[in-house]
N, C-alpha and C positions, 0 to 999 in steps of 0.2 A: 644026544649031544647038547640040545638046547637046555635041558634040564640041569645038565652038569654046568653049563655057562652060567645059568641063572644062579646055581648055588655059589659058584666061585665068585661071582660078582657081588652077591648079597654077604659073603663072608669077608671080602675085601672091604665093603663098605662099613661093616661092623667093626672090622680091625681099624680102619681109619678114625672112626668115631670114638673107639675105645682109647686110641692113642692120643686123640685131641683131648679127652677127659683125663687122661694121665698127665698130659703136659699142663693143663689147667690145675691139676691137684698138686703137681710139682711148683707151679708158679706160686699158687696161693699158700702152700706150706712153707715155702721160702719167706713169705711176706707175713704170714699170721700164725704160723705152727702148724703141725700135722693135724691136731685134733680138731682145730677150728676149720681147717681145709677140708677135712673130710665132711664135717658137719654142714659146711656150705655146701660142698658138692652133693651131698645126698638131698639136702633141701632143694637145690636147683634142679636135680634130676626129678625129683618128686612133683615139682610144680611145672615141669617141662618149659623151663626158662632157657633153652639153648643157647640164646644169645649172650648170656652170661658165661657159659662155657666157652664159647667162641672168643669172646673179649678177653677172658682170662689166659686162654691159650695162646691168643695173638700177643698180648702183653708179655707173657712168659718167653715166647719166641724171640721177640723184639728186645726185651730188657735184660733178661737174664741169660739168654743163649746168643745174644748178639747177632741175630739173622737180620738182613736187609728187611726194610718194611714191605717191599713187594712180595716177597717169599713168605714173610709171616703172615700177610693178608690172603695169600693165595692157600695156605694151609688152614688158616683160622676160619675163613669164610671163602670157600671155592666158588660159590655161586656169584660173587662180586665180580668174577671175570666174564660172566655171562651178561649181567647188568650192564656193565661198563660200556659197550657198544651203544646200547639204547640211550645212556645218559649223554655221550658223546653226540649223538645225531640229534638229541632233543635240544642240546645247548647250541649246535650249529644251526638248527632250524629257526630257532628263537633269534639267533643274530641276522640270520637272512631276512626273516619275517617278524619284526618286532610288533609288539602290541600297539595299537593306536594310543596316542597321548592326549587326545580330546576327552573332555568329560562325558559322562553318559547323559542321555536326554532328561529332560525334567521328570517326566512320569516314570522312569525306569531306574531310578538311582540305587535302589537297593538289589538289583539283580546283576 
């Protein structure tokens, strides 16, 4: 049962990543043409620059398909949802405990 669940999750992940690549291709082909979009997509995949695919897919969802920004961000970069609580708590901690404003001691200016 666990093996079947693992295969199902892996297939769902591959399908999601393939759909994101297709969305990036559709967006790039609308802006640059199909030949350039395919060349860029193959180049990006070969160099493993997945952030370019995420950005292109997010811009496609946002500008071409008129999705709201939060939904496009959630589909293009789903890990942003996991990073967001840490960013919020860090910002709140800096507000509660700001860094001191006095200058460093004379001998330790570089550290």
